[in-house]
C-alpha positions in Angstrom: -32.2 -43.8 -19.3 -29.6 -42.7 -16.7 -30.7 -42.2 -13.1 -31.0 -38.4 -13.1 -31.7 -38.3 -9.3 -28.0 -39.3 -8.8 -27.0 -36.0 -10.2 -28.9 -34.1 -7.6 -28.0 -36.1 -4.6 -25.9 -34.4 -2.0 -22.4 -35.7 -1.6 -21.4 -37.5 1.6 -19.2 -35.3 3.8 -16.4 -37.9 3.6 -16.5 -37.6 -0.2 -15.8 -33.9 -0.1 -12.4 -32.3 0.2 -11.3 -28.9 1.3 -7.8 -27.8 0.3 -6.0 -24.9 2.0 -3.2 -23.5 -0.2 -0.9 -21.3 1.8 2.7 -20.8 3.0 4.6 -20.8 6.2 4.5 -17.6 8.3 1.3 -16.3 6.6 -1.1 -15.0 9.3 -4.0 -15.0 6.9 -3.2 -18.7 6.2 -3.2 -19.4 9.9 -6.6 -17.7 10.3 -8.0 -19.6 7.4 -6.8 -22.9 8.8 -8.7 -22.2 12.1 -12.0 -21.7 10.2 -11.4 -24.8 8.0 -10.5 -27.0 10.9 -13.6 -26.0 12.8 -16.0 -26.3 9.8 -14.6 -29.6 8.6 -14.6 -31.1 12.1 -18.2 -30.1 12.6 -19.3 -31.5 9.2 -17.0 -34.5 9.0 -15.3 -33.3 5.9 -11.6 -34.1 5.3 -9.2 -31.2 4.5 -5.6 -30.9 3.4 -3.0 -28.2 3.5 -0.7 -27.5 0.5 2.4 -25.4 0.8 2.7 -23.0 -2.1 6.5 -22.8 -1.6 6.8 -26.5 -2.3 4.8 -26.6 -5.5 5.8 -24.6 -8.6 2.4 -24.9 -10.3 0.4 -23.8 -7.2 2.9 -20.9 -6.7 2.4 -19.7 -10.3 -1.4 -20.1 -10.2 -2.2 -18.7 -6.7 0.8 -16.6 -5.4 -1.1 -13.3 -5.4 -4.2 -14.8 -3.7 -3.0 -16.9 -0.7 -4.5 -18.3 1.3 -6.7 -19.9 -1.3 -9.4 -22.4 -0.4 -10.6 -25.1 -2.8 -13.7 -27.2 -2.3 -13.6 -30.4 -4.3 -10.8 -29.0 -6.4 -12.6 -25.8 -7.4 -11.6 -22.4 -6.0 -14.0 -21.4 -3.2 -12.3 -18.2 -1.9 -9.1 -16.5 -1.2 -7.5 -14.2 1.5 -10.3 -14.5 4.1 -12.5 -17.5 4.8 -16.1 -16.9 5.7 -17.2 -19.7 8.0 -20.9 -19.5 7.0 -20.1 -19.4 3.3 -17.8 -22.4 3.6 -20.5 -24.3 5.6 -23.1 -23.6 2.8 -20.6 -24.7 0.1 -20.2 -28.1 2.0 -23.9 -28.5 2.9 
């Protein structure tokens, strides 16, 4: 039988990934990046920034929502990033 406890173990911070999808000159994107940088630095979680103007698929999917934040590839939030909510999602 499979080890069921493995399904419930928390992921290591370095195995998580936060993705900020935004565009240059977007003040909400800049605000989101400040929160992401702080939370990820505190928790030891890597993060990346993707420019929606450089990726046709991201542009099509998220243009109306930027900035968009993904946690482990799943949409977490858009427009405004709540620091406590992001911390909980990564805890």
